[in-house]
MIDOSE-1310 file (N, C-alpha, C; in nm, 2 decimals, decimal comma, always signed):
residues 304
mhnr	-7,24/-0,36/+3,28/-7,22/-0,22/+3,21/-7,29/-0,11/+3,33; -7,42/-0,18/+3,33/-7,51/-0,08/+3,44/-7,46/-0,06/+3,55; -7,40/-0,15/+3,63/-7,33/-0,16/+3,75/-7,19/-0,05/+3,75; -7,16/-0,06/+3,64/-7,04/+0,01/+3,61/-7,05/+0,14/+3,63
kkfl	-7,16/+0,22/+3,54/-7,18/+0,32/+3,55/-7,23/+0,39/+3,69; -7,31/+0,32/+3,77/-7,32/+0,36/+3,88/-7,22/+0,35/+3,95; -7,12/+0,28/+3,96/-7,00/+0,27/+4,03/-6,90/+0,41/+3,99; -6,90/+0,46/+3,86/-6,83/+0,57/+3,80/-6,91/+0,70/+3,87
lait	-7,05/+0,68/+3,90/-7,12/+0,80/+3,92/-7,10/+0,83/+4,06; -7,12/+0,69/+4,13/-7,07/+0,71/+4,27/-6,90/+0,76/+4,34; -6,81/+0,71/+4,22/-6,66/+0,75/+4,26/-6,66/+0,90/+4,21; -6,74/+0,96/+4,09/-6,77/+1,09/+4,06/-6,82/+1,18/+4,18
cflt	-6,92/+1,14/+4,24/-6,97/+1,22/+4,37/-6,93/+1,23/+4,45; -6,85/+1,12/+4,49/-6,75/+1,10/+4,59/-6,62/+1,20/+4,57; -6,57/+1,21/+4,47/-6,43/+1,30/+4,44/-6,53/+1,45/+4,42; -6,60/+1,46/+4,39/-6,65/+1,58/+4,39/-6,68/+1,64/+4,53
vvfs	-6,74/+1,58/+4,63/-6,73/+1,60/+4,78/-6,59/+1,63/+4,83; -6,50/+1,54/+4,80/-6,37/+1,58/+4,85/-6,33/+1,68/+4,80; -6,32/+1,68/+4,64/-6,28/+1,83/+4,62/-6,30/+1,96/+4,67; -6,47/+1,96/+4,67/-6,53/+2,08/+4,74/-6,46/+2,09/+4,90
lali	-6,44/+1,99/+4,98/-6,39/+2,00/+5,10/-6,23/+2,03/+5,11; -6,18/+2,02/+5,01/-6,05/+2,05/+4,98/-6,05/+2,19/+4,97; -6,14/+2,25/+4,89/-6,14/+2,39/+4,83/-6,18/+2,48/+5,00; -6,29/+2,42/+5,04/-6,32/+2,48/+5,19/-6,22/+2,49/+5,27
csas	-6,16/+2,39/+5,30/-6,04/+2,40/+5,39/-5,89/+2,48/+5,34; -5,87/+2,47/+5,22/-5,79/+2,57/+5,15/-5,81/+2,72/+5,16; -5,93/+2,77/+5,14/-6,00/+2,90/+5,16/-5,98/+2,91/+5,28; -6,04/+2,83/+5,38/-6,02/+2,87/+5,55/-5,85/+2,86/+5,54
aece	-5,77/+2,81/+5,49/-5,60/+2,81/+5,54/-5,56/+2,93/+5,49; -5,62/+3,00/+5,39/-5,57/+3,11/+5,33/-5,58/+3,21/+5,41; -5,64/+3,24/+5,53/-5,68/+3,36/+5,64/-5,68/+3,29/+5,77; -5,66/+3,36/+5,85/-5,65/+3,33/+6,01/-5,76/+3,39/+6,07
npas	-5,82/+3,32/+6,16/-5,94/+3,36/+6,26/-5,93/+3,31/+6,40; -5,83/+3,37/+6,46/-5,80/+3,35/+6,59/-5,91/+3,37/+6,67; -5,92/+3,30/+6,80/-6,04/+3,30/+6,90/-6,01/+3,45/+6,95; -5,90/+3,48/+6,98/-5,88/+3,60/+7,08/-5,75/+3,73/+6,97
ltfs	-5,75/+3,80/+6,97/-5,64/+3,92/+6,93/-5,55/+3,95/+7,03; -5,44/+4,01/+6,99/-5,32/+4,02/+7,08/-5,27/+4,16/+7,06; -5,30/+4,27/+7,14/-5,24/+4,40/+7,08/-5,15/+4,42/+7,14; -5,05/+4,52/+7,09/-4,93/+4,56/+7,17/-4,88/+4,71/+7,12
iipt	-4,80/+4,79/+7,17/-4,76/+4,92/+7,14/-4,58/+4,94/+7,16; -4,54/+4,99/+7,06/-4,39/+5,04/+7,07/-4,35/+5,11/+7,25; -4,28/+5,06/+7,31/-4,24/+5,15/+7,47/-4,22/+5,30/+7,43; -4,29/+5,36/+7,51/-4,25/+5,51/+7,54/-4,23/+5,55/+7,64
eeti	-4,25/+5,69/+7,68/-4,17/+5,71/+7,78/-4,33/+5,73/+7,89; -4,43/+5,70/+7,80/-4,58/+5,66/+7,88/-4,64/+5,54/+7,88; -4,57/+5,45/+7,85/-4,62/+5,32/+7,81/-4,72/+5,21/+7,93; -4,66/+5,26/+8,03/-4,77/+5,20/+8,16/-4,88/+5,28/+8,15
qelt	-4,90/+5,43/+8,16/-5,00/+5,51/+8,15/-5,10/+5,51/+8,04; -5,01/+5,49/+7,94/-5,10/+5,45/+7,81/-5,16/+5,34/+7,80; -5,13/+5,22/+7,88/-5,18/+5,12/+7,92/-5,35/+5,13/+7,96; -5,34/+5,22/+8,05/-5,48/+5,27/+8,10/-5,57/+5,34/+8,01
iykp	-5,50/+5,43/+7,94/-5,60/+5,51/+7,84/-5,61/+5,42/+7,72; -5,52/+5,35/+7,71/-5,57/+5,23/+7,57/-5,69/+5,15/+7,60; -5,73/+5,13/+7,75/-5,80/+5,04/+7,78/-5,93/+5,06/+7,72; -6,03/+5,17/+7,68/-6,15/+5,22/+7,59/-6,11/+5,14/+7,47
vidy	-6,00/+5,18/+7,41/-6,00/+5,14/+7,27/-5,98/+4,99/+7,25; -5,91/+4,91/+7,33/-5,90/+4,77/+7,34/-6,07/+4,69/+7,34; -6,13/+4,79/+7,42/-6,27/+4,74/+7,49/-6,38/+4,75/+7,35; -6,33/+4,86/+7,29/-6,41/+4,88/+7,16/-6,35/+4,79/+7,07
lskm	-6,22/+4,77/+7,04/-6,19/+4,68/+6,95/-6,24/+4,54/+6,98; -6,22/+4,48/+7,09/-6,29/+4,36/+7,16/-6,45/+4,35/+7,09; -6,51/+4,46/+7,09/-6,68/+4,47/+7,06/-6,68/+4,46/+6,91; -6,62/+4,52/+6,83/-6,59/+4,53/+6,71/-6,56/+4,40/+6,65
tekk	-6,50/+4,37/+6,68/-6,46/+4,19/+6,62/-6,49/+4,10/+6,69; -6,57/+4,12/+6,82/-6,63/+4,02/+6,86/-6,54/+3,93/+6,93; -6,43/+3,98/+6,96/-6,34/+3,87/+7,01/-6,25/+3,94/+7,11; -6,20/+3,87/+7,23/-6,12/+3,90/+7,33/-5,99/+3,96/+7,28
vefy	-5,95/+4,06/+7,34/-5,83/+4,11/+7,29/-5,73/+4,13/+7,40; -5,64/+4,08/+7,39/-5,54/+4,09/+7,52/-5,43/+4,15/+7,50; -5,32/+4,21/+7,58/-5,22/+4,29/+7,58/-5,09/+4,24/+7,57; -4,98/+4,27/+7,49/-4,86/+4,22/+7,51/-4,78/+4,32/+7,55
mpts	-4,68/+4,34/+7,64/-4,61/+4,43/+7,71/-4,50/+4,42/+7,65; -4,45/+4,52/+7,55/-4,30/+4,50/+7,51/-4,18/+4,56/+7,59; -4,07/+4,52/+7,54/-3,95/+4,57/+7,63/-3,84/+4,67/+7,55; -3,92/+4,66/+7,37/-3,83/+4,72/+7,31/-3,90/+4,72/+7,20
ystv	-3,86/+4,83/+7,10/-3,94/+4,85/+6,98/-3,91/+4,67/+6,90; -3,79/+4,62/+6,88/-3,79/+4,53/+6,83/-3,85/+4,39/+6,87; -3,89/+4,42/+7,00/-3,99/+4,29/+7,06/-4,09/+4,30/+7,02; -4,14/+4,40/+6,96/-4,33/+4,44/+6,90/-4,27/+4,37/+6,75
veal	-4,17/+4,39/+6,67/-4,15/+4,36/+6,57/-4,18/+4,20/+6,56; -4,08/+4,14/+6,65/-4,03/+4,01/+6,66/-4,19/+3,92/+6,67; -4,27/+3,99/+6,78/-4,40/+3,93/+6,78/-4,50/+3,94/+6,71; -4,49/+4,06/+6,62/-4,57/+4,03/+6,48/-4,54/+3,92/+6,42
igkw	-4,42/+3,94/+6,34/-4,36/+3,85/+6,26/-4,40/+3,68/+6,31; -4,35/+3,63/+6,42/-4,38/+3,53/+6,52/-4,54/+3,51/+6,53; -4,61/+3,58/+6,49/-4,76/+3,56/+6,52/-4,80/+3,57/+6,66; -4,72/+3,62/+6,77/-4,78/+3,64/+6,89/-4,87/+3,74/+6,92
vdva	-4,85/+3,87/+6,80/-4,90/+3,99/+6,82/-5,00/+4,00/+6,68; -5,12/+4,07/+6,69/-5,20/+4,06/+6,57/-5,21/+4,19/+6,51; -5,21/+4,29/+6,62/-5,25/+4,43/+6,60/-5,17/+4,53/+6,68; -5,09/+4,64/+6,61/-4,99/+4,67/+6,72/-4,96/+4,83/+6,65
vlgp	-4,91/+4,93/+6,73/-4,86/+5,03/+6,73/-4,72/+5,03/+6,70; -4,67/+5,08/+6,58/-4,49/+5,06/+6,54/-4,46/+5,22/+6,52; -4,33/+5,23/+6,55/-4,26/+5,36/+6,51/-4,25/+5,35/+6,31; -4,24/+5,46/+6,27/-4,23/+5,47/+6,09/-4,11/+5,38/+6,07
ysyv	-3,99/+5,35/+6,14/-3,88/+5,30/+6,10/-3,88/+5,13/+6,15; -3,97/+5,12/+6,24/-3,96/+4,97/+6,31/-4,08/+4,90/+6,21; -4,15/+4,97/+6,17/-4,27/+4,93/+6,08/-4,20/+4,91/+5,91; -4,12/+5,01/+5,89/-4,05/+4,95/+5,78/-3,96/+4,83/+5,75
ians	-3,91/+4,82/+5,91/-3,80/+4,71/+5,91/-3,84/+4,56/+5,92; -4,02/+4,57/+5,99/-4,08/+4,47/+5,99/-4,15/+4,42/+5,86; -4,20/+4,51/+5,79/-4,26/+4,51/+5,67/-4,17/+4,46/+5,56; -4,04/+4,47/+5,59/-3,91/+4,45/+5,48/-3,92/+4,29/+5,54
kdad	-3,94/+4,23/+5,63/-3,88/+4,11/+5,68/-3,99/+4,00/+5,66; -4,12/+4,08/+5,70/-4,25/+4,00/+5,65/-4,34/+4,10/+5,60; -4,37/+4,09/+5,48/-4,49/+4,17/+5,42/-4,60/+4,16/+5,50; -4,65/+4,03/+5,54/-4,77/+4,03/+5,65/-4,79/+4,14/+5,73
vqvf	-4,70/+4,20/+5,76/-4,69/+4,32/+5,85/-4,76/+4,42/+5,79; -4,89/+4,48/+5,82/-4,96/+4,59/+5,73/-5,00/+4,69/+5,80; -4,99/+4,81/+5,74/-5,01/+4,95/+5,79/-5,16/+4,94/+5,75; -5,27/+5,03/+5,84/-5,38/+5,05/+5,82/-5,45/+5,19/+5,83
stya	-5,33/+5,25/+5,94/-5,40/+5,38/+5,98/-5,33/+5,43/+6,08; -5,31/+5,57/+6,09/-5,26/+5,67/+6,20/-5,31/+5,76/+6,25; -5,30/+5,84/+6,33/-5,35/+5,95/+6,38/-5,30/+6,06/+6,33; -5,43/+6,19/+6,32/-5,39/+6,33/+6,27/-5,38/+6,41/+6,38
kkpg	-5,25/+6,48/+6,40/-5,20/+6,52/+6,52/-5,30/+6,70/+6,49; -5,32/+6,71/+6,66/-5,36/+6,84/+6,64/-5,22/+6,94/+6,64; -5,23/+7,07/+6,65/-5,07/+7,12/+6,67/-5,06/+7,16/+6,79; -4,90/+7,14/+6,84/-4,90/+7,13/+6,96/-4,77/+7,26/+7,01
yiqe	-4,66/+7,24/+7,09/-4,58/+7,32/+7,15/-4,48/+7,35/+7,02; -4,44/+7,24/+6,97/-4,37/+7,24/+6,84/-4,41/+7,13/+6,75; -4,51/+7,07/+6,78/-4,57/+6,98/+6,67/-4,64/+7,06/+6,60; -4,68/+7,03/+6,48/-4,75/+7,06/+6,37/-4,89/+6,97/+6,35
egpg	-4,97/+7,04/+6,28/-5,10/+6,96/+6,29/-5,10/+6,87/+6,14; -5,13/+6,78/+6,15/-5,18/+6,66/+6,06/-5,11/+6,54/+6,08; -5,10/+6,44/+5,97/-5,06/+6,29/+6,04/-4,92/+6,27/+6,01; -4,84/+6,37/+6,03/-4,70/+6,37/+6,02/-4,62/+6,43/+6,14
ykaa	-4,47/+6,41/+6,15/-4,40/+6,49/+6,30/-4,26/+6,50/+6,23; -4,19/+6,59/+6,31/-4,04/+6,62/+6,27/-3,95/+6,55/+6,38; -3,81/+6,55/+6,33/-3,72/+6,55/+6,43/-3,66/+6,67/+6,47; -3,66/+6,70/+6,59/-3,62/+6,86/+6,62/-3,47/+6,82/+6,70
litr	-3,35/+6,91/+6,67/-3,23/+6,90/+6,76/-3,26/+6,98/+6,86; -3,24/+6,98/+6,99/-3,28/+7,06/+7,10/-3,11/+7,07/+7,17; -3,13/+7,18/+7,24/-2,99/+7,21/+7,30/-3,05/+7,31/+7,44; -3,00/+7,29/+7,59/-3,03/+7,36/+7,66/-3,02/+7,52/+7,64
kdsk	-3,14/+7,59/+7,71/-3,15/+7,75/+7,66/-3,02/+7,82/+7,71; -2,96/+7,79/+7,83/-2,85/+7,87/+7,88/-2,74/+7,83/+7,84; -2,68/+7,70/+7,74/-2,59/+7,66/+7,73/-2,50/+7,74/+7,60; -2,39/+7,69/+7,58/-2,29/+7,75/+7,50/-2,31/+7,71/+7,32
ftti	-2,43/+7,62/+7,36/-2,46/+7,55/+7,20/-2,60/+7,60/+7,14; -2,61/+7,72/+7,08/-2,67/+7,78/+7,02/-2,68/+7,77/+6,89; -2,58/+7,74/+6,81/-2,57/+7,68/+6,65/-2,54/+7,54/+6,63; -2,56/+7,53/+6,50/-2,53/+7,37/+6,49/-2,38/+7,36/+6,48
eslk	-2,30/+7,46/+6,43/-2,16/+7,46/+6,46/-2,08/+7,46/+6,58; -2,17/+7,52/+6,66/-2,11/+7,53/+6,83/-2,11/+7,34/+6,87; -2,17/+7,26/+6,82/-2,23/+7,12/+6,85/-2,09/+7,04/+6,79; -2,04/+7,11/+6,72/-1,87/+7,03/+6,67/-1,80/+6,96/+6,80
gsvi	-1,76/+6,84/+6,81/-1,71/+6,79/+6,94/-1,78/+6,78/+7,07; -1,92/+6,78/+7,06/-1,99/+6,78/+7,17/-2,06/+6,61/+7,19; -2,14/+6,62/+7,30/-2,21/+6,48/+7,31/-2,38/+6,50/+7,30; -2,39/+6,42/+7,16/-2,52/+6,40/+7,12/-2,61/+6,28/+7,15
gltd	-2,74/+6,31/+7,17/-2,80/+6,21/+7,26/-2,89/+6,15/+7,11; -2,91/+6,04/+7,10/-3,03/+5,95/+7,02/-3,12/+5,89/+7,13; -3,22/+5,81/+7,07/-3,30/+5,76/+7,13/-3,27/+5,61/+7,14; -3,32/+5,56/+7,02/-3,29/+5,36/+6,98/-3,28/+5,34/+6,84
past	-3,17/+5,30/+6,85/-3,16/+5,21/+6,69/-3,28/+5,23/+6,60; -3,40/+5,16/+6,66/-3,48/+5,15/+6,57/-3,58/+5,24/+6,56; -3,54/+5,37/+6,61/-3,62/+5,49/+6,60/-3,60/+5,56/+6,49; -3,73/+5,64/+6,42/-3,71/+5,71/+6,30/-3,68/+5,84/+6,33
sgnl	-3,71/+5,90/+6,40/-3,67/+6,04/+6,44/-3,54/+6,07/+6,54; -3,54/+5,98/+6,62/-3,43/+5,94/+6,72/-3,30/+5,90/+6,69; -3,30/+5,85/+6,55/-3,16/+5,75/+6,50/-3,19/+5,79/+6,35; -3,27/+5,72/+6,29/-3,24/+5,74/+6,10/-3,24/+5,87/+6,07
vprv	-3,38/+5,97/+6,11/-3,33/+6,06/+6,02/-3,20/+6,18/+6,06; -3,14/+6,17/+6,18/-3,01/+6,21/+6,23/-2,93/+6,19/+6,14; -2,92/+6,03/+6,13/-2,80/+5,97/+6,07/-2,80/+5,96/+5,91; -2,95/+5,98/+5,85/-2,94/+6,02/+5,72/-2,96/+6,17/+5,66
vftk	-3,08/+6,23/+5,71/-3,07/+6,37/+5,69/-3,01/+6,48/+5,73; -3,01/+6,48/+5,87/-2,89/+6,56/+5,93/-2,75/+6,57/+5,89; -2,70/+6,44/+5,90/-2,58/+6,44/+5,82/-2,55/+6,50/+5,71; -2,62/+6,53/+5,63/-2,63/+6,61/+5,50/-2,59/+6,77/+5,50
vine	-2,65/+6,80/+5,64/-2,62/+6,95/+5,69/-2,50/+6,95/+5,72; -2,41/+6,83/+5,82/-2,29/+6,86/+5,85/-2,19/+6,80/+5,78; -2,24/+6,74/+5,66/-2,12/+6,67/+5,53/-2,05/+6,57/+5,61; -2,10/+6,50/+5,71/-2,00/+6,39/+5,77/-2,11/+6,30/+5,85
plek	-2,06/+6,18/+5,92/-2,15/+6,10/+5,97/-2,15/+6,16/+6,11; -2,27/+6,15/+6,21/-2,24/+6,20/+6,35/-2,13/+6,14/+6,43; -2,09/+6,03/+6,41/-1,95/+5,98/+6,49/-1,81/+6,06/+6,46; -1,83/+6,11/+6,36/-1,70/+6,23/+6,31/-1,71/+6,35/+6,36
yfkk	-1,86/+6,37/+6,39/-1,89/+6,53/+6,42/-1,89/+6,56/+6,56; -1,95/+6,46/+6,58/-1,98/+6,47/+6,78/-1,86/+6,38/+6,83; -1,84/+6,41/+6,96/-1,75/+6,35/+7,02/-1,78/+6,21/+7,10; -1,93/+6,18/+7,11/-1,97/+6,11/+7,17/-2,13/+6,07/+7,14
ivyt	-2,19/+5,96/+7,11/-2,31/+5,92/+7,07/-2,36/+5,88/+7,19; -2,47/+5,91/+7,24/-2,53/+5,82/+7,36/-2,68/+5,77/+7,36; -2,75/+5,66/+7,33/-2,87/+5,60/+7,33/-2,91/+5,62/+7,45; -3,04/+5,71/+7,46/-3,09/+5,72/+7,58/-3,21/+5,64/+7,62
gghd	-3,26/+5,58/+7,53/-3,36/+5,49/+7,55/-3,53/+5,52/+7,52; -3,52/+5,67/+7,52/-3,66/+5,73/+7,48/-3,66/+5,89/+7,46; -3,75/+5,94/+7,39/-3,76/+6,07/+7,35/-3,75/+6,16/+7,50; -3,84/+6,12/+7,59/-3,83/+6,19/+7,72/-3,70/+6,18/+7,79
lstm	-3,65/+6,04/+7,80/-3,48/+6,05/+7,84/-3,39/+6,16/+7,79; -3,40/+6,13/+7,62/-3,32/+6,23/+7,56/-3,39/+6,40/+7,61; -3,47/+6,43/+7,61/-3,53/+6,56/+7,66/-3,46/+6,59/+7,79; -3,48/+6,50/+7,88/-3,44/+6,54/+8,05/-3,29/+6,54/+8,05
avye	-3,23/+6,44/+7,92/-3,09/+6,45/+7,93/-3,04/+6,56/+7,89; -3,07/+6,64/+7,82/-3,03/+6,79/+7,74/-3,05/+6,86/+7,89; -3,19/+6,85/+7,93/-3,24/+6,97/+8,01/-3,12/+6,96/+8,17; -3,10/+6,84/+8,20/-2,98/+6,80/+8,30/-2,85/+6,83/+8,29
gkvd	-2,85/+6,84/+8,16/-2,66/+6,86/+8,16/-2,59/+6,71/+8,13; -2,65/+6,58/+8,09/-2,61/+6,48/+8,06/-2,58/+6,47/+7,94; -2,61/+6,55/+7,84/-2,60/+6,54/+7,68/-2,58/+6,70/+7,65; -2,54/+6,71/+7,54/-2,51/+6,87/+7,52/-2,63/+6,91/+7,43
aafv	-2,67/+6,80/+7,36/-2,76/+6,83/+7,24/-2,87/+6,70/+7,23; -2,98/+6,70/+7,15/-3,03/+6,55/+7,12/-3,15/+6,56/+7,02; -3,17/+6,49/+6,93/-3,25/+6,43/+6,83/-3,40/+6,40/+6,89; -3,53/+6,50/+6,90/-3,64/+6,43/+6,96/-3,78/+6,44/+6,84
athr	-3,86/+6,36/+6,87/-3,99/+6,35/+6,81/-4,07/+6,50/+6,84; -4,11/+6,56/+6,78/-4,18/+6,67/+6,81/-4,32/+6,65/+6,90; -4,35/+6,54/+6,85/-4,48/+6,52/+6,97/-4,45/+6,45/+7,08; -4,34/+6,38/+7,08/-4,31/+6,33/+7,23/-4,22/+6,44/+7,29
fdnv	-4,15/+6,51/+7,23/-4,11/+6,64/+7,32/-4,25/+6,71/+7,39; -4,31/+6,74/+7,30/-4,46/+6,81/+7,35/-4,48/+6,75/+7,47; -4,50/+6,60/+7,47/-4,56/+6,49/+7,58/-4,48/+6,57/+7,69; -4,35/+6,59/+7,72/-4,27/+6,59/+7,80/-4,29/+6,76/+7,90
ierg	-4,33/+6,85/+7,79/-4,38/+6,97/+7,84/-4,52/+6,94/+7,89; -4,60/+6,88/+7,85/-4,71/+6,84/+7,87/-4,74/+6,78/+8,04; -4,66/+6,74/+8,08/-4,62/+6,63/+8,19/-4,59/+6,76/+8,32; -4,51/+6,87/+8,26/-4,46/+6,97/+8,34/-4,31/+6,95/+8,39
mvkq	-4,28/+6,86/+8,31/-4,12/+6,82/+8,33/-4,02/+6,93/+8,29; -4,08/+7,01/+8,19/-3,97/+7,11/+8,09/-4,10/+7,22/+8,08; -4,02/+7,32/+8,02/-4,10/+7,44/+7,96/-4,03/+7,45/+7,83; -4,10/+7,50/+7,71/-4,09/+7,53/+7,60/-3,96/+7,62/+7,57
edfn	-3,96/+7,70/+7,66/-3,83/+7,82/+7,64/-3,70/+7,77/+7,71; -3,72/+7,65/+7,75/-3,59/+7,61/+7,83/-3,50/+7,56/+7,74; -3,54/+7,56/+7,58/-3,44/+7,48/+7,51/-3,46/+7,57/+7,40; -3,30/+7,53/+7,29/-3,27/+7,61/+7,18/-3,33/+7,50/+7,09
ylwy	-3,39/+7,57/+6,92/-3,44/+7,42/+6,85/-3,33/+7,49/+6,73; -3,24/+7,40/+6,71/-3,16/+7,43/+6,64/-3,17/+7,39/+6,46; -3,22/+7,30/+6,48/-3,28/+7,21/+6,33/-3,42/+7,15/+6,36; -3,49/+7,13/+6,22/-3,61/+7,05/+6,21/-3,59/+7,00/+6,10
spav	-3,63/+6,85/+6,07/-3,64/+6,75/+5,98/-3,77/+6,79/+5,89; -3,75/+6,74/+5,79/-3,89/+6,73/+5,68/-4,02/+6,64/+5,77; -4,10/+6,65/+5,75/-4,21/+6,59/+5,80/-4,20/+6,43/+5,76; -4,24/+6,35/+5,84/-4,22/+6,18/+5,85/-4,40/+6,15/+5,91
pqdp	-4,42/+6,05/+5,85/-4,54/+6,01/+5,89/-4,55/+5,95/+6,03; -4,69/+6,00/+6,09/-4,70/+5,92/+6,23/-4,66/+5,81/+6,26; -4,69/+5,72/+6,36/-4,68/+5,61/+6,41/-4,76/+5,53/+6,35; -4,74/+5,43/+6,27/-4,83/+5,34/+6,21/-4,90/+5,21/+6,25
fvyr	-5,02/+5,20/+6,30/-5,09/+5,12/+6,33/-5,14/+5,02/+6,23; -5,08/+4,89/+6,28/-5,09/+4,76/+6,19/-5,13/+4,64/+6,22; -5,17/+4,55/+6,11/-5,24/+4,41/+6,18/-5,13/+4,35/+6,08; -5,16/+4,21/+6,09/-5,11/+4,08/+6,02/-5,22/+4,06/+5,87
gslc	-5,14/+4,12/+5,78/-5,23/+4,07/+5,65/-5,29/+3,94/+5,65; -5,23/+3,82/+5,74/-5,32/+3,69/+5,68/-5,42/+3,68/+5,79; -5,47/+3,79/+5,85/-5,61/+3,80/+5,93/-5,71/+3,78/+5,82; -5,85/+3,70/+5,88/-5,95/+3,70/+5,76/-5,96/+3,86/+5,74
pdik	-6,03/+3,88/+5,61/-6,06/+4,00/+5,56/-6,18/+4,06/+5,63; -6,26/+3,99/+5,71/-6,37/+4,03/+5,79/-6,31/+4,10/+5,89; -6,22/+4,04/+5,98/-6,14/+4,07/+6,09/-6,06/+4,19/+6,08; -5,99/+4,22/+5,95/-5,91/+4,31/+5,92/-6,01/+4,45/+5,91
qkie	-6,13/+4,42/+5,85/-6,23/+4,54/+5,81/-6,27/+4,60/+5,96; -6,32/+4,52/+6,04/-6,33/+4,54/+6,17/-6,25/+4,61/+6,25; -6,11/+4,57/+6,22/-6,01/+4,65/+6,28/-5,95/+4,79/+6,25; -6,01/+4,83/+6,12/-5,98/+4,92/+6,06/-6,10/+5,02/+6,11
etfl	-6,22/+4,98/+6,11/-6,36/+5,03/+6,13/-6,33/+5,07/+6,27; -6,27/+5,01/+6,37/-6,26/+5,00/+6,52/-6,16/+5,19/+6,52; -6,07/+5,17/+6,45/-5,96/+5,32/+6,45/-6,02/+5,44/+6,40; -6,07/+5,42/+6,28/-6,14/+5,52/+6,20/-6,27/+5,55/+6,26
tlqn	-6,33/+5,52/+6,35/-6,45/+5,55/+6,42/-6,43/+5,60/+6,54; -6,30/+5,57/+6,58/-6,29/+5,62/+6,75/-6,35/+5,77/+6,80; -6,36/+5,86/+6,69/-6,42/+6,00/+6,74/-6,53/+5,99/+6,79; -6,62/+5,87/+6,75/-6,74/+5,88/+6,78/-6,78/+5,80/+6,87
vpec	-6,68/+5,74/+6,97/-6,71/+5,67/+7,06/-6,64/+5,77/+7,22; -6,76/+5,80/+7,30/-6,73/+5,90/+7,41/-6,61/+5,84/+7,48; -6,59/+5,73/+7,52/-6,51/+5,64/+7,62/-6,37/+5,63/+7,55; -6,37/+5,67/+7,41/-6,23/+5,70/+7,37/-6,20/+5,84/+7,36
aefl	-6,26/+5,92/+7,40/-6,19/+6,07/+7,37/-6,06/+6,08/+7,50; -6,05/+5,99/+7,58/-5,94/+6,06/+7,64/-5,82/+5,99/+7,60; -5,81/+5,88/+7,52/-5,72/+5,84/+7,43/-5,69/+5,93/+7,34; -5,79/+5,98/+7,23/-5,77/+6,07/+7,17/-5,68/+6,22/+7,19
knvk	-5,75/+6,27/+7,33/-5,65/+6,35/+7,38/-5,54/+6,35/+7,41; -5,50/+6,21/+7,45/-5,39/+6,19/+7,51/-5,27/+6,16/+7,39; -5,33/+6,14/+7,25/-5,24/+6,13/+7,15/-5,23/+6,26/+7,06; -5,33/+6,34/+7,11/-5,32/+6,50/+7,08/-5,36/+6,49/+6,93
snkf	-5,51/+6,40/+6,90/-5,58/+6,36/+6,77/-5,69/+6,42/+6,80; -5,80/+6,42/+6,69/-5,93/+6,47/+6,71/-5,99/+6,33/+6,63; -5,90/+6,24/+6,50/-5,92/+6,17/+6,45/-5,84/+6,05/+6,37; -5,84/+5,93/+6,34/-5,75/+5,85/+6,28/-5,79/+5,88/+6,15
vkmt	-5,67/+5,85/+6,04/-5,67/+5,84/+5,91/-5,63/+5,73/+5,85; -5,69/+5,69/+5,72/-5,66/+5,60/+5,68/-5,50/+5,58/+5,59; -5,39/+5,51/+5,63/-5,28/+5,51/+5,59/-5,24/+5,38/+5,47; -5,14/+5,40/+5,42/-5,13/+5,27/+5,32/-4,97/+5,25/+5,32
sady	-4,93/+5,15/+5,28/-4,77/+5,14/+5,28/-4,70/+5,20/+5,19; -4,75/+5,27/+5,08/-4,68/+5,36/+5,03/-4,67/+5,51/+5,08; -4,74/+5,53/+5,19/-4,71/+5,65/+5,29/-4,59/+5,65/+5,35; -4,54/+5,53/+5,35/-4,41/+5,51/+5,43/-4,30/+5,51/+5,34
dvir	-4,28/+5,53/+5,21/-4,19/+5,53/+5,13/-4,05/+5,62/+5,16; -4,12/+5,73/+5,22/-4,01/+5,83/+5,27/-3,93/+5,75/+5,38; -3,97/+5,68/+5,43/-3,87/+5,61/+5,56/-3,80/+5,47/+5,47; -3,84/+5,44/+5,39/-3,81/+5,36/+5,29/-3,67/+5,41/+5,24
dlkk	-3,69/+5,53/+5,18/-3,58/+5,59/+5,11/-3,46/+5,62/+5,22; -3,50/+5,67/+5,32/-3,45/+5,69/+5,45/-3,33/+5,56/+5,48; -3,41/+5,46/+5,49/-3,34/+5,33/+5,53/-3,23/+5,32/+5,42; -3,28/+5,31/+5,30/-3,19/+5,28/+5,19/-3,07/+5,35/+5,20
akda	-3,08/+5,49/+5,21/-2,96/+5,53/+5,23/-2,87/+5,55/+5,34; -2,93/+5,55/+5,43/-2,84/+5,45/+5,56/-2,76/+5,33/+5,53; -2,84/+5,27/+5,48/-2,78/+5,12/+5,44/-2,66/+5,13/+5,32; -2,69/+5,22/+5,25/-2,58/+5,27/+5,15/-2,47/+5,32/+5,25
rkkk	-2,48/+5,42/+5,31/-2,37/+5,47/+5,37/-2,32/+5,38/+5,49; -2,37/+5,27/+5,54/-2,29/+5,18/+5,62/-2,19/+5,09/+5,52; -2,26/+5,04/+5,41/-2,15/+4,97/+5,29/-2,01/+5,04/+5,26; -2,03/+5,17/+5,27/-1,89/+5,29/+5,21/-1,80/+5,23/+5,32
């Protein structure tokens, strides 16, 4: 009997150890702690230039997380989304629409911050921007009505201000789909390309993001007075900075802290200047519900 008690005690101790180890393994499996982090951004007119400007930010992120941070060069909006979902990228900058698409496909893609914009040429102050409908100043296209049967420039199918807003919000102004109102729709590939296409007469009009349009003026490629501004959309939230939610909580906290304290890091001043911002602000998924509503409206129209 005594030996049996000792045996049962030994078994109990053994099972306790095994169970404890299982709990530890289970807890560690609940979050990811990669040896290094991969960062990416949606392609813009200044992607190559931004690689240089982002370097101090990436260095600061590496310091804060105590991990090596590598950069993934995207070829389109969708490649960044695919990389996040495929876990090739851990932290990224998306467009509002591409974030909603990514989050709907995988809730692990989570927004944590964005930058608050300074006022610019047509950009207003705050963590939002608008889609603007522009035409060349010396053209005959001076009203929305005059654009009937013209050639319109959009940016990318996954763009918020360059595709989604025009198809959902602007169509309420003209009371018909873009395909019926305009003679031809051209996807330019970027807001700078849309701006230049209007300026060079390759398209009659285009929808561009206010802050992206300001960037083209800043680069000295066009002037504000070169264009007519026929329509502005309601404000939409700025580009979301996201991470994978399956990363361990302490890593996510350090990532958030990195961006929310950028204004305190002298080396990152040039980056904030480049995005026309004084600081980053915290954002949540609910802040992008307006984009979800736009997407629902667009999807509903497609089904009709």
